[in-house]
DOMAR-568291 format. One record per atom (N, C-alpha, C): residue number from 1; atom name; residue in three letters; x, y, z. Coordinates in steps of 0.1 Angstrom, whole numbers, plus 5000, padded with zeros to 4 digits. Layout:
i, at, aa, u, v, w
NUM, CA, ALA, X, Y, Z
...
***
This chain:
i, at, aa, u, v, w
1, N, GLN, 4869, 4979, 5162
1, CA, GLN, 4868, 4977, 5148
1, C, GLN, 4881, 4980, 5140
2, N, VAL, 4886, 4971, 5133
2, CA, VAL, 4900, 4975, 5126
2, C, VAL, 4895, 4985, 5114
3, N, GLN, 4905, 4993, 5114
3, CA, GLN, 4908, 5003, 5102
3, C, GLN, 4920, 5005, 5097
4, N, LEU, 4922, 5007, 5084
4, CA, LEU, 4934, 5009, 5078
4, C, LEU, 4933, 5025, 5074
5, N, VAL, 4942, 5033, 5080
5, CA, VAL, 4944, 5046, 5078
5, C, VAL, 4957, 5049, 5067
6, N, GLU, 4955, 5055, 5057
6, CA, GLU, 4966, 5057, 5048
6, C, GLU, 4968, 5073, 5048
7, N, SER, 4982, 5075, 5043
7, CA, SER, 4987, 5090, 5043
7, C, SER, 4999, 5090, 5034
8, N, GLY, 5002, 5101, 5028
8, CA, GLY, 5014, 5102, 5020
8, C, GLY, 5015, 5106, 5007
9, N, GLY, 5001, 5103, 5000
9, CA, GLY, 4999, 5106, 4986
9, C, GLY, 5001, 5123, 4983
10, N, GLY, 4999, 5123, 4972
10, CA, GLY, 5001, 5139, 4967
10, C, GLY, 5004, 5140, 4952
11, N, LEU, 5010, 5153, 4949
11, CA, LEU, 5014, 5156, 4935
11, C, LEU, 5030, 5155, 4934
12, N, VAL, 5035, 5152, 4924
12, CA, VAL, 5050, 5149, 4923
12, C, VAL, 5053, 5151, 4910
13, N, GLN, 5064, 5155, 4906
13, CA, GLN, 5069, 5156, 4891
13, C, GLN, 5074, 5141, 4888
14, N, ALA, 5074, 5138, 4876
14, CA, ALA, 5082, 5126, 4870
14, C, ALA, 5095, 5126, 4875
15, N, GLY, 5099, 5115, 4881
15, CA, GLY, 5110, 5112, 4886
15, C, GLY, 5114, 5112, 4899
16, N, GLY, 5103, 5120, 4904
16, CA, GLY, 5104, 5120, 4919
16, C, GLY, 5099, 5111, 4927
17, N, SER, 5099, 5112, 4943
17, CA, SER, 5097, 5102, 4953
17, C, SER, 5085, 5104, 4961
18, N, LEU, 5077, 5095, 4965
18, CA, LEU, 5067, 5096, 4974
18, C, LEU, 5067, 5085, 4986
19, N, ARG, 5062, 5086, 4997
19, CA, ARG, 5063, 5075, 5005
19, C, ARG, 5049, 5075, 5012
20, N, LEU, 5042, 5063, 5011
20, CA, LEU, 5029, 5060, 5015
20, C, LEU, 5031, 5053, 5028
21, N, SER, 5022, 5056, 5038
21, CA, SER, 5020, 5048, 5050
21, C, SER, 5008, 5044, 5052
22, N, CYS, 5005, 5032, 5058
22, CA, CYS, 4991, 5028, 5062
22, C, CYS, 4990, 5020, 5074
23, N, ALA, 4985, 5027, 5085
23, CA, ALA, 4985, 5021, 5099
23, C, ALA, 4972, 5015, 5102
24, N, ALA, 4973, 5000, 5107
24, CA, ALA, 4961, 4993, 5109
24, C, ALA, 4959, 4997, 5125
25, N, THR, 4946, 4999, 5127
25, CA, THR, 4943, 5002, 5143
25, C, THR, 4930, 4996, 5146
26, N, GLY, 4928, 4996, 5158
26, CA, GLY, 4917, 4986, 5164
26, C, GLY, 4920, 4976, 5170
27, N, SER, 4913, 4966, 5175
27, CA, SER, 4915, 4954, 5181
27, C, SER, 4921, 4944, 5174
28, N, ILE, 4934, 4942, 5173
28, CA, ILE, 4942, 4936, 5163
28, C, ILE, 4949, 4922, 5171
29, N, ARG, 4945, 4911, 5166
29, CA, ARG, 4951, 4898, 5172
29, C, ARG, 4965, 4896, 5165
30, N, SER, 4965, 4898, 5151
30, CA, SER, 4976, 4892, 5142
30, C, SER, 4972, 4898, 5128
31, N, ILE, 4985, 4903, 5120
31, CA, ILE, 4985, 4907, 5106
31, C, ILE, 4991, 4895, 5098
32, N, ASN, 4983, 4891, 5089
32, CA, ASN, 4992, 4883, 5078
32, C, ASN, 4997, 4892, 5067
33, N, ALA, 4993, 4890, 5056
33, CA, ALA, 4999, 4898, 5044
33, C, ALA, 4993, 4912, 5046
34, N, MET, 5000, 4921, 5040
34, CA, MET, 4997, 4934, 5039
34, C, MET, 5002, 4938, 5023
35, N, GLY, 4993, 4949, 5019
35, CA, GLY, 4998, 4952, 5005
35, C, GLY, 4995, 4964, 4999
36, N, TRP, 4999, 4969, 4989
36, CA, TRP, 4992, 4983, 4982
36, C, TRP, 4988, 4976, 4969
37, N, TYR, 4976, 4983, 4964
37, CA, TYR, 4969, 4982, 4952
37, C, TYR, 4967, 4995, 4947
38, N, ARG, 4964, 4995, 4935
38, CA, ARG, 4964, 5010, 4928
38, C, ARG, 4950, 5008, 4917
39, N, GLN, 4944, 5020, 4915
39, CA, GLN, 4933, 5020, 4903
39, C, GLN, 4933, 5033, 4898
40, N, ALA, 4937, 5033, 4884
40, CA, ALA, 4937, 5044, 4877
40, C, ALA, 4924, 5045, 4870
41, N, PRO, 4920, 5058, 4867
41, CA, PRO, 4907, 5058, 4861
41, C, PRO, 4904, 5052, 4848
42, N, GLY, 4893, 5047, 4848
42, CA, GLY, 4890, 5037, 4837
42, C, GLY, 4896, 5024, 4836
43, N, LYS, 4904, 5021, 4846
43, CA, LYS, 4911, 5005, 4848
43, C, LYS, 4905, 4999, 4859
44, N, GLN, 4909, 4986, 4860
44, CA, GLN, 4906, 4978, 4873
44, C, GLN, 4918, 4980, 4883
45, N, ARG, 4915, 4978, 4895
45, CA, ARG, 4924, 4977, 4907
45, C, ARG, 4935, 4967, 4902
46, N, GLU, 4948, 4971, 4906
46, CA, GLU, 4959, 4959, 4903
46, C, GLU, 4967, 4961, 4913
47, N, LEU, 4973, 4949, 4919
47, CA, LEU, 4982, 4948, 4928
47, C, LEU, 4996, 4954, 4925
48, N, VAL, 4999, 4961, 4935
48, CA, VAL, 5014, 4969, 4934
48, C, VAL, 5024, 4961, 4941
49, N, ALA, 5021, 4958, 4952
49, CA, ALA, 5031, 4950, 4961
49, C, ALA, 5026, 4947, 4975
50, N, LEU, 5032, 4934, 4977
50, CA, LEU, 5026, 4926, 4989
50, C, LEU, 5039, 4923, 5000
51, N, ILE, 5036, 4922, 5013
51, CA, ILE, 5046, 4919, 5021
51, C, ILE, 5037, 4908, 5033
52, N, ASN, 5044, 4897, 5035
52, CA, ASN, 5037, 4888, 5041
52, C, ASN, 5043, 4888, 5056
53, N, SER, 5038, 4882, 5067
53, CA, SER, 5040, 4882, 5081
53, C, SER, 5058, 4879, 5082
54, N, GLY, 5064, 4872, 5073
54, CA, GLY, 5077, 4869, 5073
54, C, GLY, 5086, 4879, 5065
55, N, SER, 5078, 4890, 5060
55, CA, SER, 5086, 4900, 5055
55, C, SER, 5088, 4896, 5039
56, N, SER, 5084, 4887, 5032
56, CA, SER, 5088, 4883, 5020
56, C, SER, 5078, 4892, 5012
57, N, THR, 5085, 4897, 5001
57, CA, THR, 5077, 4906, 4991
57, C, THR, 5076, 4902, 4979
58, N, ASN, 5065, 4908, 4972
58, CA, ASN, 5061, 4905, 4959
58, C, ASN, 5058, 4919, 4951
59, N, TYR, 5063, 4920, 4938
59, CA, TYR, 5060, 4932, 4933
59, C, TYR, 5054, 4930, 4919
60, N, ALA, 5045, 4939, 4915
60, CA, ALA, 5041, 4941, 4900
60, C, ALA, 5053, 4943, 4894
61, N, ASP, 5052, 4938, 4881
61, CA, ASP, 5067, 4939, 4871
61, C, ASP, 5067, 4954, 4868
62, N, SER, 5060, 4962, 4866
62, CA, SER, 5058, 4975, 4863
62, C, SER, 5065, 4986, 4874
63, N, VAL, 5067, 4980, 4885
63, CA, VAL, 5073, 4988, 4897
63, C, VAL, 5087, 4984, 4903
64, N, LYS, 5089, 4970, 4899
64, CA, LYS, 5101, 4964, 4904
64, C, LYS, 5113, 4973, 4900
65, N, GLY, 5122, 4973, 4912
65, CA, GLY, 5133, 4982, 4910
65, C, GLY, 5129, 4998, 4914
66, N, ARG, 5119, 5001, 4915
66, CA, ARG, 5114, 5016, 4917
66, C, ARG, 5107, 5018, 4930
67, N, PHE, 5098, 5005, 4936
67, CA, PHE, 5090, 5008, 4947
67, C, PHE, 5096, 4997, 4957
68, N, THR, 5095, 5000, 4969
68, CA, THR, 5098, 4992, 4980
68, C, THR, 5089, 4991, 4990
69, N, ILE, 5082, 4980, 4992
69, CA, ILE, 5074, 4979, 5005
69, C, ILE, 5081, 4973, 5018
70, N, SER, 5075, 4977, 5029
70, CA, SER, 5082, 4975, 5040
70, C, SER, 5070, 4974, 5054
71, N, ARG, 5074, 4969, 5062
71, CA, ARG, 5064, 4969, 5074
71, C, ARG, 5071, 4970, 5087
72, N, ASP, 5062, 4977, 5097
72, CA, ASP, 5069, 4977, 5110
72, C, ASP, 5057, 4969, 5119
73, N, ASN, 5062, 4959, 5122
73, CA, ASN, 5052, 4952, 5129
73, C, ASN, 5046, 4957, 5143
74, N, GLY, 5056, 4964, 5151
74, CA, GLY, 5053, 4969, 5164
74, C, GLY, 5044, 4981, 5161
75, N, LYS, 5043, 4987, 5149
75, CA, LYS, 5033, 4998, 5148
75, C, LYS, 5022, 4993, 5140
76, N, ASN, 5021, 4981, 5134
76, CA, ASN, 5011, 4977, 5124
76, C, ASN, 5010, 4986, 5113
77, N, THR, 5022, 4989, 5108
77, CA, THR, 5021, 4999, 5099
77, C, THR, 5030, 4994, 5086
78, N, VAL, 5024, 4994, 5074
78, CA, VAL, 5032, 4991, 5061
78, C, VAL, 5036, 5005, 5052
79, N, TYR, 5045, 5005, 5047
79, CA, TYR, 5048, 5017, 5039
79, C, TYR, 5050, 5013, 5025
80, N, LEU, 5050, 5022, 5015
80, CA, LEU, 5055, 5020, 5001
80, C, LEU, 5063, 5031, 4999
81, N, GLN, 5076, 5030, 4997
81, CA, GLN, 5086, 5039, 4990
81, C, GLN, 5086, 5039, 4977
82, N, MET, 5081, 5050, 4970
82, CA, MET, 5081, 5049, 4954
82, C, MET, 5090, 5060, 4952
83, N, ASN, 5099, 5055, 4942
83, CA, ASN, 5111, 5064, 4935
83, C, ASN, 5109, 5062, 4921
84, N, SER, 5115, 5072, 4913
84, CA, SER, 5114, 5073, 4899
84, C, SER, 5101, 5072, 4895
85, N, LEU, 5093, 5081, 4900
85, CA, LEU, 5079, 5078, 4895
85, C, LEU, 5078, 5085, 4882
86, N, LYS, 5066, 5077, 4877
86, CA, LYS, 5062, 5080, 4862
86, C, LYS, 5047, 5084, 4861
87, N, PRO, 5044, 5092, 4850
87, CA, PRO, 5032, 5097, 4849
87, C, PRO, 5021, 5085, 4849
88, N, GLU, 5026, 5071, 4845
88, CA, GLU, 5015, 5062, 4845
88, C, GLU, 5015, 5054, 4860
89, N, ASP, 5022, 5060, 4868
89, CA, ASP, 5019, 5054, 4883
89, C, ASP, 5007, 5061, 4888
90, N, THR, 5003, 5073, 4882
90, CA, THR, 4992, 5080, 4888
90, C, THR, 4978, 5072, 4890
91, N, ALA, 4974, 5071, 4900
91, CA, ALA, 4962, 5064, 4907
91, C, ALA, 4959, 5068, 4920
92, N, VAL, 4947, 5060, 4923
92, CA, VAL, 4943, 5061, 4937
92, C, VAL, 4951, 5049, 4942
93, N, TYR, 4959, 5049, 4954
93, CA, TYR, 4965, 5037, 4959
93, C, TYR, 4958, 5033, 4971
94, N, TYR, 4954, 5020, 4974
94, CA, TYR, 4946, 5015, 4984
94, C, TYR, 4957, 5005, 4992
95, N, CYS, 4955, 5006, 5005
95, CA, CYS, 4964, 4998, 5013
95, C, CYS, 4953, 4983, 5017
96, N, ASN, 4958, 4972, 5016
96, CA, ASN, 4950, 4961, 5021
96, C, ASN, 4956, 4953, 5030
97, N, GLY, 4949, 4947, 5040
97, CA, GLY, 4957, 4940, 5048
97, C, GLY, 4944, 4928, 5053
98, N, VAL, 4953, 4917, 5054
98, CA, VAL, 4945, 4905, 5059
98, C, VAL, 4946, 4902, 5075
99, N, ILE, 4936, 4905, 5083
99, CA, ILE, 4940, 4909, 5095
99, C, ILE, 4931, 4900, 5106
100, N, ARG, 4936, 4895, 5117
100, CA, ARG, 4927, 4886, 5125
100, C, ARG, 4923, 4895, 5138
101, N, GLU, 4910, 4898, 5138
101, CA, GLU, 4906, 4906, 5151
101, C, GLU, 4898, 4899, 5161
102, N, PHE, 4894, 4886, 5157
102, CA, PHE, 4888, 4875, 5165
102, C, PHE, 4892, 4863, 5163
103, N, ILE, 4886, 4857, 5152
103, CA, ILE, 4891, 4841, 5152
103, C, ILE, 4895, 4840, 5136
104, N, THR, 4888, 4843, 5126
104, CA, THR, 4892, 4842, 5112
104, C, THR, 4896, 4854, 5108
105, N, PRO, 4908, 4854, 5102
105, CA, PRO, 4912, 4866, 5094
105, C, PRO, 4904, 4872, 5083
106, N, ARG, 4903, 4885, 5084
106, CA, ARG, 4895, 4893, 5073
106, C, ARG, 4903, 4900, 5065
107, N, ASN, 4896, 4903, 5053
107, CA, ASN, 4904, 4913, 5042
107, C, ASN, 4899, 4926, 5046
108, N, TYR, 4907, 4938, 5049
108, CA, TYR, 4906, 4950, 5050
108, C, TYR, 4910, 4960, 5039
109, N, TRP, 4904, 4971, 5038
109, CA, TRP, 4909, 4981, 5029
109, C, TRP, 4910, 4994, 5034
110, N, GLY, 4920, 5002, 5030
110, CA, GLY, 4919, 5018, 5033
110, C, GLY, 4912, 5024, 5026
111, N, GLN, 4908, 5037, 5028
111, CA, GLN, 4899, 5045, 5021
111, C, GLN, 4908, 5050, 5005
112, N, GLY, 4920, 5049, 5006
112, CA, GLY, 4924, 5054, 4993
112, C, GLY, 4933, 5066, 4996
113, N, THR, 4944, 5067, 4987
113, CA, THR, 4951, 5081, 4987
113, C, THR, 4956, 5083, 4974
114, N, GLN, 4952, 5096, 4969
114, CA, GLN, 4956, 5100, 4954
114, C, GLN, 4972, 5102, 4952
115, N, VAL, 4977, 5095, 4941
115, CA, VAL, 4990, 5098, 4939
115, C, VAL, 4988, 5103, 4924
116, N, THR, 4994, 5115, 4921
116, CA, THR, 4994, 5121, 4909
116, C, THR, 5008, 5126, 4904
117, N, VAL, 5012, 5119, 4893
117, CA, VAL, 5027, 5122, 4887
117, C, VAL, 5025, 5130, 4874
118, N, SER, 5031, 5141, 4875
118, CA, SER, 5032, 5151, 4863
118, C, SER, 5043, 5150, 4855
119, N, SER, 5042, 5148, 4840
119, CA, SER, 5051, 5149, 4832
119, C, SER, 5060, 5161, 4828
***
């Protein structure tokens, strides 16, 4: 069974950096797009960054120039490098992947990792 396992969250001061990792494990035939979403308390889950199989990227306006998404296809892993963090970046960050295990690609989510930015 495919799983997405996240790591790298934590507490950081404003202006600091964190790097999130998300590894896809299980019986994987192919991975299409992978991305990061976040959900702050009382708010809806929102897209942070996406990267497709060709490594084209897309970012939310609020993180452009500060966050960088990348992937290592050999390791089935996606990363999110977060620099110049702001208190408003505080949220639970979720990894997402469109992954083909059998015939039809399915949408998978990680368990979430907390990122807290103190002012």
